[in-house]
N, CA, C and O atoms as a GROMACS GRO file, in nm:
protein
  512
    1SER      N    1  -5.928  -2.886  -1.523
    1SER     CA    2  -6.010  -2.824  -1.623
    1SER      C    3  -6.114  -2.695  -1.581
    1SER      O    4  -6.148  -2.671  -1.465
    2ILE      N    5  -6.144  -2.642  -1.665
    2ILE     CA    6  -6.212  -2.509  -1.641
    2ILE      C    7  -6.352  -2.524  -1.650
    2ILE      O    8  -6.399  -2.606  -1.730
    3PRO      N    9  -6.436  -2.443  -1.566
    3PRO     CA   10  -6.577  -2.476  -1.556
    3PRO      C   11  -6.635  -2.428  -1.726
    3PRO      O   12  -6.586  -2.342  -1.799
    4VAL      N   13  -6.733  -2.500  -1.746
    4VAL     CA   14  -6.798  -2.467  -1.886
    4VAL      C   15  -6.828  -2.354  -1.948
    4VAL      O   16  -6.809  -2.315  -2.063
    5PHE      N   17  -6.901  -2.287  -1.816
    5PHE     CA   18  -6.956  -2.159  -1.872
    5PHE      C   19  -6.849  -2.052  -1.881
    5PHE      O   20  -6.850  -1.975  -1.976
    6GLN      N   21  -6.761  -2.045  -1.790
    6GLN     CA   22  -6.622  -1.956  -1.828
    6GLN      C   23  -6.595  -1.926  -1.946
    6GLN      O   24  -6.556  -1.818  -1.988
    7ALA      N   25  -6.616  -2.032  -2.009
    7ALA     CA   26  -6.550  -2.022  -2.170
    7ALA      C   27  -6.630  -1.943  -2.261
    7ALA      O   28  -6.594  -1.923  -2.377
    8ALA      N   29  -6.744  -1.894  -2.208
    8ALA     CA   30  -6.817  -1.817  -2.295
    8ALA      C   31  -6.749  -1.691  -2.344
    8ALA      O   32  -6.636  -1.662  -2.306
    9ARG      N   33  -6.814  -1.619  -2.424
    9ARG     CA   34  -6.769  -1.491  -2.486
    9ARG      C   35  -6.636  -1.491  -2.582
    9ARG      O   36  -6.563  -1.392  -2.575
   10LYS      N   37  -6.604  -1.586  -2.661
   10LYS     CA   38  -6.520  -1.579  -2.748
   10LYS      C   39  -6.581  -1.568  -2.882
   10LYS      O   40  -6.684  -1.621  -2.921
   11ARG      N   41  -6.491  -1.480  -2.956
   11ARG     CA   42  -6.573  -1.448  -3.070
   11ARG      C   43  -6.548  -1.506  -3.196
   11ARG      O   44  -6.627  -1.481  -3.287
   12ASN      N   45  -6.454  -1.578  -3.215
   12ASN     CA   46  -6.426  -1.649  -3.363
   12ASN      C   47  -6.490  -1.773  -3.378
   12ASN      O   48  -6.446  -1.850  -3.463
   13SER      N   49  -6.629  -1.819  -3.282
   13SER     CA   50  -6.691  -1.946  -3.299
   13SER      C   51  -6.783  -1.914  -3.390
   13SER      O   52  -6.861  -1.819  -3.384
   14LEU      N   53  -6.768  -2.022  -3.504
   14LEU     CA   54  -6.863  -1.982  -3.613
   14LEU      C   55  -6.977  -2.096  -3.606
   14LEU      O   56  -7.088  -2.076  -3.655
   15ASN      N   57  -6.944  -2.217  -3.541
   15ASN     CA   58  -7.042  -2.333  -3.543
   15ASN      C   59  -7.115  -2.332  -3.422
   15ASN      O   60  -7.092  -2.423  -3.343
   16LEU      N   61  -7.202  -2.241  -3.391
   16LEU     CA   62  -7.282  -2.213  -3.302
   16LEU      C   63  -7.424  -2.268  -3.297
   16LEU      O   64  -7.471  -2.260  -3.410
   17LEU      N   65  -7.513  -2.321  -3.211
   17LEU     CA   66  -7.629  -2.337  -3.220
   17LEU      C   67  -7.698  -2.228  -3.227
   17LEU      O   68  -7.665  -2.131  -3.159
   18GLY      N   69  -7.816  -2.222  -3.316
   18GLY     CA   70  -7.911  -2.133  -3.333
   18GLY      C   71  -8.010  -2.085  -3.231
   18GLY      O   72  -8.052  -2.163  -3.146
   19LEU      N   73  -8.043  -1.980  -3.234
   19LEU     CA   74  -8.153  -1.900  -3.113
   19LEU      C   75  -8.250  -1.894  -3.182
   19LEU      O   76  -8.222  -1.844  -3.291
   20PRO      N   77  -8.368  -1.926  -3.171
   20PRO     CA   78  -8.504  -1.916  -3.237
   20PRO      C   79  -8.557  -1.786  -3.131
   20PRO      O   80  -8.541  -1.798  -3.010
   21GLU      N   81  -8.608  -1.686  -3.182
   21GLU     CA   82  -8.662  -1.599  -3.103
   21GLU      C   83  -8.782  -1.641  -3.019
   21GLU      O   84  -8.817  -1.577  -2.920
   22ALA      N   85  -8.844  -1.751  -3.061
   22ALA     CA   86  -8.929  -1.790  -2.992
   22ALA      C   87  -8.908  -1.864  -2.829
   22ALA      O   88  -8.981  -1.890  -2.734
   23GLU      N   89  -8.764  -1.878  -2.861
   23GLU     CA   90  -8.733  -1.978  -2.727
   23GLU      C   91  -8.673  -1.865  -2.618
   23GLU      O   92  -8.648  -1.891  -2.500
   24LEU      N   93  -8.657  -1.741  -2.679
   24LEU     CA   94  -8.600  -1.630  -2.551
   24LEU      C   95  -8.720  -1.532  -2.516
   24LEU      O   96  -8.822  -1.508  -2.580
   25GLU      N   97  -8.674  -1.483  -2.395
   25GLU     CA   98  -8.750  -1.390  -2.290
   25GLU      C   99  -8.674  -1.261  -2.290
   25GLU      O  100  -8.566  -1.267  -2.231
   26GLU      N  101  -8.704  -1.155  -2.338
   26GLU     CA  102  -8.629  -1.046  -2.321
   26GLU      C  103  -8.702  -0.925  -2.237
   26GLU      O  104  -8.817  -0.893  -2.267
   27GLN      N  105  -8.631  -0.857  -2.131
   27GLN     CA  106  -8.650  -0.768  -2.036
   27GLN      C  107  -8.546  -0.637  -2.057
   27GLN      O  108  -8.428  -0.652  -2.092
   28PHE      N  109  -8.596  -0.532  -2.034
   28PHE     CA  110  -8.524  -0.410  -2.038
   28PHE      C  111  -8.528  -0.348  -1.886
   28PHE      O  112  -8.634  -0.300  -1.844
   29VAL      N  113  -8.432  -0.350  -1.818
   29VAL     CA  114  -8.390  -0.296  -1.678
   29VAL      C  115  -8.319  -0.188  -1.657
   29VAL      O  116  -8.248  -0.145  -1.748
   30ARG      N  117  -8.325  -0.123  -1.532
   30ARG     CA  118  -8.218  -0.017  -1.540
   30ARG      C  119  -8.086  -0.093  -1.488
   30ARG      O  120  -8.080  -0.192  -1.415
   31GLY      N  121  -7.976  -0.016  -1.546
   31GLY     CA  122  -7.860  -0.107  -1.526
   31GLY      C  123  -7.801  -0.053  -1.373
   31GLY      O  124  -7.872   0.017  -1.301
   32ASP      N  125  -7.681  -0.091  -1.340
   32ASP     CA  126  -7.621  -0.067  -1.217
   32ASP      C  127  -7.472  -0.023  -1.241
   32ASP      O  128  -7.414  -0.027  -1.350
   33GLY      N  129  -7.424   0.017  -1.129
   33GLY     CA  130  -7.302   0.031  -1.158
   33GLY      C  131  -7.247   0.194  -1.147
   33GLY      O  132  -7.326   0.269  -1.090
   34PRO      N  133  -7.143   0.244  -1.186
   34PRO     CA  134  -7.111   0.385  -1.208
   34PRO      C  135  -7.172   0.442  -1.355
   34PRO      O  136  -7.165   0.377  -1.459
   35GLY      N  137  -7.225   0.563  -1.342
   35GLY     CA  138  -7.281   0.626  -1.459
   35GLY      C  139  -7.375   0.713  -1.421
   35GLY      O  140  -7.415   0.786  -1.512
   36GLY      N  141  -7.442   0.736  -1.277
   36GLY     CA  142  -7.486   0.860  -1.254
   36GLY      C  143  -7.639   0.838  -1.275
   36GLY      O  144  -7.706   0.740  -1.243
   37GLN      N  145  -7.679   0.964  -1.343
   37GLN     CA  146  -7.834   0.980  -1.374
   37GLN      C  147  -7.834   0.884  -1.512
   37GLN      O  148  -7.932   0.810  -1.513
   38ALA      N  149  -7.754   0.871  -1.617
   38ALA     CA  150  -7.780   0.804  -1.736
   38ALA      C  151  -7.815   0.690  -1.700
   38ALA      O  152  -7.915   0.640  -1.751
   39THR      N  153  -7.722   0.607  -1.582
   39THR     CA  154  -7.731   0.462  -1.579
   39THR      C  155  -7.893   0.469  -1.488
   39THR      O  156  -7.989   0.398  -1.518
   40ASN      N  157  -7.893   0.557  -1.390
   40ASN     CA  158  -8.017   0.529  -1.289
   40ASN      C  159  -8.190   0.566  -1.344
   40ASN      O  160  -8.296   0.542  -1.286
   41LYS      N  161  -8.165   0.632  -1.473
   41LYS     CA  162  -8.286   0.665  -1.533
   41LYS      C  163  -8.343   0.610  -1.664
   41LYS      O  164  -8.452   0.640  -1.710
   42THR      N  165  -8.247   0.516  -1.723
   42THR     CA  166  -8.264   0.444  -1.833
   42THR      C  167  -8.258   0.330  -1.841
   42THR      O  168  -8.161   0.266  -1.801
   43ASN      N  169  -8.380   0.270  -1.905
   43ASN     CA  170  -8.394   0.104  -1.903
   43ASN      C  171  -8.332   0.062  -2.034
   43ASN      O  172  -8.398   0.037  -2.134
   44ASN      N  173  -8.159   0.056  -2.023
   44ASN     CA  174  -8.087   0.019  -2.144
   44ASN      C  175  -8.033  -0.118  -2.108
   44ASN      O  176  -7.967  -0.172  -2.197
   45CYS      N  177  -8.048  -0.187  -1.991
   45CYS     CA  178  -7.987  -0.299  -1.951
   45CYS      C  179  -8.082  -0.429  -2.031
   45CYS      O  180  -8.205  -0.434  -2.043
   46VAL      N  181  -8.000  -0.509  -2.070
   46VAL     CA  182  -8.082  -0.610  -2.149
   46VAL      C  183  -8.080  -0.707  -2.056
   46VAL      O  184  -7.974  -0.713  -1.994
   47VAL      N  185  -8.203  -0.824  -2.012
   47VAL     CA  186  -8.184  -0.931  -1.947
   47VAL      C  187  -8.246  -1.037  -2.048
   47VAL      O  188  -8.363  -1.029  -2.085
   48LEU      N  189  -8.159  -1.138  -2.092
   48LEU     CA  190  -8.218  -1.195  -2.199
   48LEU      C  191  -8.198  -1.345  -2.139
   48LEU      O  192  -8.089  -1.388  -2.102
   49LYS      N  193  -8.326  -1.422  -2.136
   49LYS     CA  194  -8.348  -1.540  -2.087
   49LYS      C  195  -8.366  -1.682  -2.195
   49LYS      O  196  -8.473  -1.686  -2.256
   50HIS      N  197  -8.286  -1.776  -2.216
   50HIS     CA  198  -8.335  -1.894  -2.289
   50HIS      C  199  -8.418  -1.991  -2.215
   50HIS      O  200  -8.377  -2.055  -2.118
   51ILE      N  201  -8.524  -1.999  -2.259
   51ILE     CA  202  -8.647  -2.070  -2.179
   51ILE      C  203  -8.628  -2.206  -2.180
   51ILE      O  204  -8.670  -2.251  -2.074
   52PRO      N  205  -8.572  -2.313  -2.269
   52PRO     CA  206  -8.566  -2.429  -2.240
   52PRO      C  207  -8.455  -2.470  -2.140
   52PRO      O  208  -8.477  -2.551  -2.049
   53SER      N  209  -8.314  -2.400  -2.165
   53SER     CA  210  -8.236  -2.443  -2.069
   53SER      C  211  -8.218  -2.341  -1.940
   53SER      O  212  -8.148  -2.366  -1.842
   54GLY      N  213  -8.302  -2.213  -1.960
   54GLY     CA  214  -8.286  -2.145  -1.809
   54GLY      C  215  -8.177  -2.050  -1.794
   54GLY      O  216  -8.163  -1.980  -1.693
   55ILE      N  217  -8.092  -2.047  -1.905
   55ILE     CA  218  -7.975  -1.936  -1.884
   55ILE      C  219  -8.027  -1.808  -1.920
   55ILE      O  220  -8.104  -1.768  -2.006
   56VAL      N  221  -7.955  -1.751  -1.819
   56VAL     CA  222  -8.006  -1.596  -1.819
   56VAL      C  223  -7.868  -1.504  -1.860
   56VAL      O  224  -7.757  -1.530  -1.812
   57VAL      N  225  -7.887  -1.415  -1.936
   57VAL     CA  226  -7.775  -1.326  -1.964
   57VAL      C  227  -7.804  -1.158  -1.924
   57VAL      O  228  -7.906  -1.112  -1.974
   58LYS      N  229  -7.746  -1.092  -1.863
   58LYS     CA  230  -7.774  -0.963  -1.851
   58LYS      C  231  -7.663  -0.879  -1.931
   58LYS      O  232  -7.546  -0.906  -1.901
   59CYS      N  233  -7.677  -0.812  -1.996
   59CYS     CA  234  -7.597  -0.714  -2.059
   59CYS      C  235  -7.606  -0.563  -2.068
   59CYS      O  236  -7.694  -0.511  -2.136
   60HIS      N  237  -7.516  -0.491  -2.000
   60HIS     CA  238  -7.519  -0.331  -1.983
   60HIS      C  239  -7.376  -0.271  -2.029
   60HIS      O  240  -7.324  -0.177  -1.969
   61GLN      N  241  -7.317  -0.336  -2.144
   61GLN     CA  242  -7.215  -0.282  -2.158
   61GLN      C  243  -7.210  -0.146  -2.245
   61GLN      O  244  -7.106  -0.084  -2.270
   62THR      N  245  -7.313  -0.116  -2.280
   62THR     CA  246  -7.307   0.022  -2.366
   62THR      C  247  -7.453   0.108  -2.332
   62THR      O  248  -7.556   0.058  -2.287
   63ARG      N  249  -7.430   0.235  -2.363
   63ARG     CA  250  -7.573   0.299  -2.330
   63ARG      C  251  -7.673   0.282  -2.457
   63ARG      O  252  -7.774   0.351  -2.455
   64SER      N  253  -7.657   0.219  -2.537
   64SER     CA  254  -7.738   0.164  -2.682
   64SER      C  255  -7.821   0.060  -2.640
   64SER      O  256  -7.762  -0.047  -2.627
   65VAL      N  257  -7.967   0.058  -2.608
   65VAL     CA  258  -8.040  -0.072  -2.597
   65VAL      C  259  -8.003  -0.166  -2.713
   65VAL      O  260  -7.993  -0.287  -2.694
   66GLU      N  261  -7.983  -0.115  -2.824
   66GLU     CA  262  -7.978  -0.201  -2.962
   66GLU      C  263  -7.861  -0.283  -2.974
   66GLU      O  264  -7.860  -0.392  -3.031
   67GLN      N  265  -7.746  -0.219  -2.909
   67GLN     CA  266  -7.604  -0.274  -2.925
   67GLN      C  267  -7.607  -0.404  -2.801
   67GLN      O  268  -7.560  -0.517  -2.816
   68ASN      N  269  -7.686  -0.344  -2.664
   68ASN     CA  270  -7.677  -0.435  -2.589
   68ASN      C  271  -7.755  -0.556  -2.623
   68ASN      O  272  -7.710  -0.669  -2.604
   69ARG      N  273  -7.848  -0.537  -2.663
   69ARG     CA  274  -7.949  -0.634  -2.736
   69ARG      C  275  -7.855  -0.750  -2.794
   69ARG      O  276  -7.836  -0.862  -2.746
   70LYS      N  277  -7.806  -0.699  -2.899
   70LYS     CA  278  -7.678  -0.789  -3.012
   70LYS      C  279  -7.589  -0.845  -2.907
   70LYS      O  280  -7.558  -0.965  -2.911
   71ILE      N  281  -7.546  -0.769  -2.815
   71ILE     CA  282  -7.424  -0.823  -2.758
   71ILE      C  283  -7.462  -0.954  -2.655
   71ILE      O  284  -7.385  -1.047  -2.634
   72ALA      N  285  -7.606  -0.939  -2.592
   72ALA     CA  286  -7.644  -1.005  -2.469
   72ALA      C  287  -7.697  -1.136  -2.595
   72ALA      O  288  -7.660  -1.247  -2.558
   73ARG      N  289  -7.762  -1.138  -2.708
   73ARG     CA  290  -7.766  -1.240  -2.802
   73ARG      C  291  -7.632  -1.316  -2.845
   73ARG      O  292  -7.631  -1.438  -2.856
   74GLU      N  293  -7.527  -1.240  -2.868
   74GLU     CA  294  -7.433  -1.344  -2.867
   74GLU      C  295  -7.378  -1.404  -2.756
   74GLU      O  296  -7.335  -1.517  -2.777
   75ILE      N  297  -7.365  -1.360  -2.637
   75ILE     CA  298  -7.341  -1.408  -2.534
   75ILE      C  299  -7.414  -1.542  -2.459
   75ILE      O  300  -7.362  -1.623  -2.383
   76LEU      N  301  -7.550  -1.536  -2.506
   76LEU     CA  302  -7.641  -1.623  -2.482
   76LEU      C  303  -7.621  -1.726  -2.582
   76LEU      O  304  -7.613  -1.839  -2.536
   77GLN      N  305  -7.611  -1.712  -2.723
   77GLN     CA  306  -7.593  -1.789  -2.832
   77GLN      C  307  -7.474  -1.916  -2.756
   77GLN      O  308  -7.500  -2.034  -2.733
   78GLU      N  309  -7.344  -1.842  -2.730
   78GLU     CA  310  -7.226  -1.896  -2.682
   78GLU      C  311  -7.254  -1.977  -2.572
   78GLU      O  312  -7.213  -2.093  -2.577
   79LYS      N  313  -7.328  -1.932  -2.456
   79LYS     CA  314  -7.345  -2.014  -2.346
   79LYS      C  315  -7.440  -2.128  -2.365
   79LYS      O  316  -7.423  -2.230  -2.297
   80VAL      N  317  -7.542  -2.120  -2.458
   80VAL     CA  318  -7.633  -2.197  -2.496
   80VAL      C  319  -7.536  -2.336  -2.558
   80VAL      O  320  -7.539  -2.452  -2.519
   81ASP      N  321  -7.460  -2.278  -2.658
   81ASP     CA  322  -7.394  -2.400  -2.711
   81ASP      C  323  -7.317  -2.460  -2.628
   81ASP      O  324  -7.310  -2.582  -2.638
   82LEU      N  325  -7.231  -2.386  -2.514
   82LEU     CA  326  -7.156  -2.458  -2.421
   82LEU      C  327  -7.242  -2.542  -2.351
   82LEU      O  328  -7.192  -2.653  -2.334
   83PHE      N  329  -7.361  -2.526  -2.301
   83PHE     CA  330  -7.459  -2.596  -2.212
   83PHE      C  331  -7.512  -2.723  -2.312
   83PHE      O  332  -7.556  -2.824  -2.256
   84TYR      N  333  -7.510  -2.720  -2.400
   84TYR     CA  334  -7.573  -2.838  -2.500
   84TYR      C  335  -7.472  -2.918  -2.560
   84TYR      O  336  -7.497  -3.035  -2.590
   85LYS      N  337  -7.360  -2.867  -2.580
   85LYS     CA  338  -7.221  -2.959  -2.670
   85LYS      C  339  -7.124  -2.990  -2.551
   85LYS      O  340  -7.052  -3.089  -2.546
   86GLY      N  341  -7.130  -2.895  -2.459
   86GLY     CA  342  -7.015  -2.913  -2.344
   86GLY      C  343  -6.864  -2.900  -2.416
   86GLY      O  344  -6.836  -2.798  -2.479
   87GLU      N  345  -6.768  -3.012  -2.400
   87GLU     CA  346  -6.643  -2.998  -2.422
   87GLU      C  347  -6.625  -3.012  -2.585
   87GLU      O  348  -6.514  -3.016  -2.638
   88GLU      N  349  -6.734  -3.020  -2.649
   88GLU     CA  350  -6.711  -3.052  -2.786
   88GLU      C  351  -6.759  -2.914  -2.858
   88GLU      O  352  -6.763  -2.907  -2.981
   89SER      N  353  -6.785  -2.834  -2.795
   89SER     CA  354  -6.834  -2.686  -2.848
   89SER      C  355  -6.684  -2.634  -2.900
   89SER      O  356  -6.577  -2.673  -2.855
   90ASP      N  357  -6.702  -2.537  -3.005
   90ASP     CA  358  -6.583  -2.466  -3.055
   90ASP      C  359  -6.547  -2.339  -2.965
   90ASP      O  360  -6.440  -2.280  -2.976
   91VAL      N  361  -6.644  -2.304  -2.880
   91VAL     CA  362  -6.608  -2.189  -2.739
   91VAL      C  363  -6.528  -2.284  -2.646
   91VAL      O  364  -6.438  -2.234  -2.579
   92TYR      N  365  -6.552  -2.398  -2.638
   92TYR     CA  366  -6.464  -2.454  -2.530
   92TYR      C  367  -6.339  -2.494  -2.575
   92TYR      O  368  -6.251  -2.508  -2.490
   93LYS      N  369  -6.310  -2.520  -2.715
   93LYS     CA  370  -6.184  -2.585  -2.767
   93LYS      C  371  -6.106  -2.466  -2.798
   93LYS      O  372  -5.986  -2.482  -2.819
   94GLU      N  373  -6.165  -2.322  -2.805
   94GLU     CA  374  -6.081  -2.223  -2.829
   94GLU      C  375  -6.044  -2.173  -2.693
   94GLU      O  376  -5.929  -2.129  -2.694
   95LYS      N  377  -6.105  -2.165  -2.573
   95LYS     CA  378  -6.077  -2.128  -2.476
   95LYS      C  379  -5.964  -2.235  -2.414
   95LYS      O  380  -5.880  -2.186  -2.338
   96LYS      N  381  -5.958  -2.366  -2.440
   96LYS     CA  382  -5.877  -2.460  -2.382
   96LYS      C  383  -5.738  -2.408  -2.475
   96LYS      O  384  -5.641  -2.379  -2.404
   97ALA      N  385  -5.718  -2.396  -2.616
   97ALA     CA  386  -5.638  -2.366  -2.700
   97ALA      C  387  -5.578  -2.213  -2.613
   97ALA      O  388  -5.466  -2.208  -2.562
   98ALA      N  389  -5.644  -2.136  -2.611
   98ALA     CA  390  -5.572  -2.019  -2.573
   98ALA      C  391  -5.502  -2.034  -2.429
   98ALA      O  392  -5.388  -1.991  -2.409
   99GLU      N  393  -5.578  -2.099  -2.328
   99GLU     CA  394  -5.500  -2.152  -2.206
   99GLU      C  395  -5.388  -2.197  -2.231
   99GLU      O  396  -5.288  -2.144  -2.184
  100LYS      N  397  -5.382  -2.309  -2.314
  100LYS     CA  398  -5.236  -2.382  -2.341
  100LYS      C  399  -5.158  -2.279  -2.386
  100LYS      O  400  -5.056  -2.259  -2.321
  101LYS      N  401  -5.179  -2.210  -2.474
  101LYS     CA  402  -5.097  -2.114  -2.532
  101LYS      C  403  -5.024  -2.014  -2.451
  101LYS      O  404  -4.912  -1.975  -2.482
  102LYS      N  405  -5.099  -1.963  -2.329
  102LYS     CA  406  -5.076  -1.895  -2.248
  102LYS      C  407  -4.971  -1.944  -2.143
  102LYS      O  408  -4.877  -1.877  -2.100
  103GLN      N  409  -5.001  -2.071  -2.110
  103GLN     CA  410  -4.906  -2.149  -2.014
  103GLN      C  411  -4.792  -2.189  -2.093
  103GLN      O  412  -4.700  -2.243  -2.030
  104GLU      N  413  -4.778  -2.174  -2.214
  104GLU     CA  414  -4.674  -2.242  -2.274
  104GLU      C  415  -4.568  -2.094  -2.289
  104GLU      O  416  -4.446  -2.101  -2.275
  105LYS      N  417  -4.639  -1.969  -2.318
  105LYS     CA  418  -4.575  -1.873  -2.306
  105LYS      C  419  -4.497  -1.838  -2.176
  105LYS      O  420  -4.388  -1.780  -2.176
  106LYS      N  421  -4.562  -1.876  -2.070
  106LYS     CA  422  -4.528  -1.823  -1.919
  106LYS      C  423  -4.420  -1.926  -1.880
  106LYS      O  424  -4.332  -1.887  -1.803
  107ARG      N  425  -4.417  -2.065  -1.929
  107ARG     CA  426  -4.303  -2.160  -1.925
  107ARG      C  427  -4.180  -2.103  -1.998
  107ARG      O  428  -4.070  -2.120  -1.946
  108ARG      N  429  -4.189  -2.054  -2.085
  108ARG     CA  430  -4.072  -1.994  -2.204
  108ARG      C  431  -4.020  -1.881  -2.130
  108ARG      O  432  -3.898  -1.870  -2.117
  109ALA      N  433  -4.112  -1.782  -2.070
  109ALA     CA  434  -4.051  -1.673  -1.992
  109ALA      C  435  -3.972  -1.735  -1.877
  109ALA      O  436  -3.862  -1.687  -1.852
  110LYS      N  437  -4.010  -1.820  -1.816
  110LYS     CA  438  -3.944  -1.881  -1.694
  110LYS      C  439  -3.797  -1.929  -1.723
  110LYS      O  440  -3.696  -1.892  -1.662
  111GLU      N  441  -3.806  -2.021  -1.830
  111GLU     CA  442  -3.687  -2.062  -1.874
  111GLU      C  443  -3.578  -1.970  -1.910
  111GLU      O  444  -3.463  -1.994  -1.874
  112ASN      N  445  -3.614  -1.847  -1.989
  112ASN     CA  446  -3.544  -1.746  -2.026
  112ASN      C  447  -3.490  -1.678  -1.911
  112ASN      O  448  -3.372  -1.644  -1.918
  113LEU      N  449  -3.561  -1.650  -1.798
  113LEU     CA  450  -3.515  -1.594  -1.664
  113LEU      C  451  -3.452  -1.686  -1.621
  113LEU      O  452  -3.366  -1.630  -1.553
  114GLU      N  453  -3.433  -1.810  -1.613
  114GLU     CA  454  -3.332  -1.904  -1.539
  114GLU      C  455  -3.208  -1.874  -1.628
  114GLU      O  456  -3.101  -1.834  -1.582
  115ARG      N  457  -3.236  -1.900  -1.766
  115ARG     CA  458  -3.093  -1.885  -1.844
  115ARG      C  459  -3.018  -1.723  -1.801
  115ARG      O  460  -2.896  -1.714  -1.787
  116LYS      N  461  -3.089  -1.632  -1.787
  116LYS     CA  462  -3.048  -1.501  -1.752
  116LYS      C  463  -2.963  -1.504  -1.600
  116LYS      O  464  -2.858  -1.448  -1.570
  117LYS      N  465  -3.042  -1.578  -1.528
  117LYS     CA  466  -2.966  -1.594  -1.385
  117LYS      C  467  -2.826  -1.680  -1.373
  117LYS      O  468  -2.730  -1.663  -1.299
  118LEU      N  469  -2.850  -1.766  -1.464
  118LEU     CA  470  -2.716  -1.896  -1.501
  118LEU      C  471  -2.585  -1.786  -1.553
  118LEU      O  472  -2.470  -1.791  -1.508
  119PHE      N  473  -2.630  -1.699  -1.645
  119PHE     CA  474  -2.552  -1.618  -1.735
  119PHE      C  475  -2.488  -1.532  -1.606
  119PHE      O  476  -2.370  -1.544  -1.573
  120LYS      N  477  -2.546  -1.477  -1.563
  120LYS     CA  478  -2.541  -1.359  -1.449
  120LYS      C  479  -2.425  -1.425  -1.353
  120LYS      O  480  -2.321  -1.366  -1.324
  121GLU      N  481  -2.465  -1.580  -1.301
  121GLU     CA  482  -2.375  -1.614  -1.178
  121GLU      C  483  -2.215  -1.645  -1.253
  121GLU      O  484  -2.103  -1.626  -1.205
  122MET      N  485  -2.260  -1.707  -1.400
  122MET     CA  486  -2.137  -1.730  -1.445
  122MET      C  487  -2.041  -1.609  -1.472
  122MET      O  488  -1.920  -1.624  -1.456
  123GLN      N  489  -2.087  -1.505  -1.506
  123GLN     CA  490  -2.016  -1.403  -1.528
  123GLN      C  491  -1.937  -1.349  -1.397
  123GLN      O  492  -1.818  -1.322  -1.405
  124GLN      N  493  -2.013  -1.334  -1.271
  124GLN     CA  494  -1.974  -1.340  -1.148
  124GLN      C  495  -1.846  -1.401  -1.116
  124GLN      O  496  -1.746  -1.344  -1.073
  125LEU      N  497  -1.866  -1.543  -1.147
  125LEU     CA  498  -1.767  -1.617  -1.109
  125LEU      C  499  -1.631  -1.601  -1.200
  125LEU      O  500  -1.521  -1.630  -1.154
  126ASP      N  501  -1.649  -1.560  -1.309
  126ASP     CA  502  -1.546  -1.522  -1.432
  126ASP      C  503  -1.464  -1.412  -1.361
  126ASP      O  504  -1.342  -1.418  -1.360
  127LYS      N  505  -1.530  -1.313  -1.303
  127LYS     CA  506  -1.483  -1.192  -1.236
  127LYS      C  507  -1.393  -1.209  -1.113
  127LYS      O  508  -1.302  -1.132  -1.081
  128ASN      N  509  -1.432  -1.320  -1.046
  128ASN     CA  510  -1.364  -1.343  -0.919
  128ASN      C  511  -1.252  -1.434  -0.965
  128ASN      O  512  -1.170  -1.476  -0.884
   0.00000   0.00000   0.00000
């Protein structure tokens, strides 16, 4: 089973818990990573904290503060939903379904590879 918080950041979830602004604490800090002066001199990284649960999200995906605020709220909403609902959360269910689909695809690819190997072996035996 996957850790619950790794399942966050799935886009198609509609049935998420709401986040009242009164429960949020927002800060703007300097981002880190590549980007040089654009990153080092601007406070466009958003740190969002959900006070009741203590969950903190840091978002510095774009240069725009407004876009980062929106993205941070989406991520936080999904993490809070996972925190309170656990395995009953739509985000968790979507993640499990995607994981199952990926495993099935991997299994089929492995079966096809085995069939190809057998076919080549049969061809080699026919030639001899």
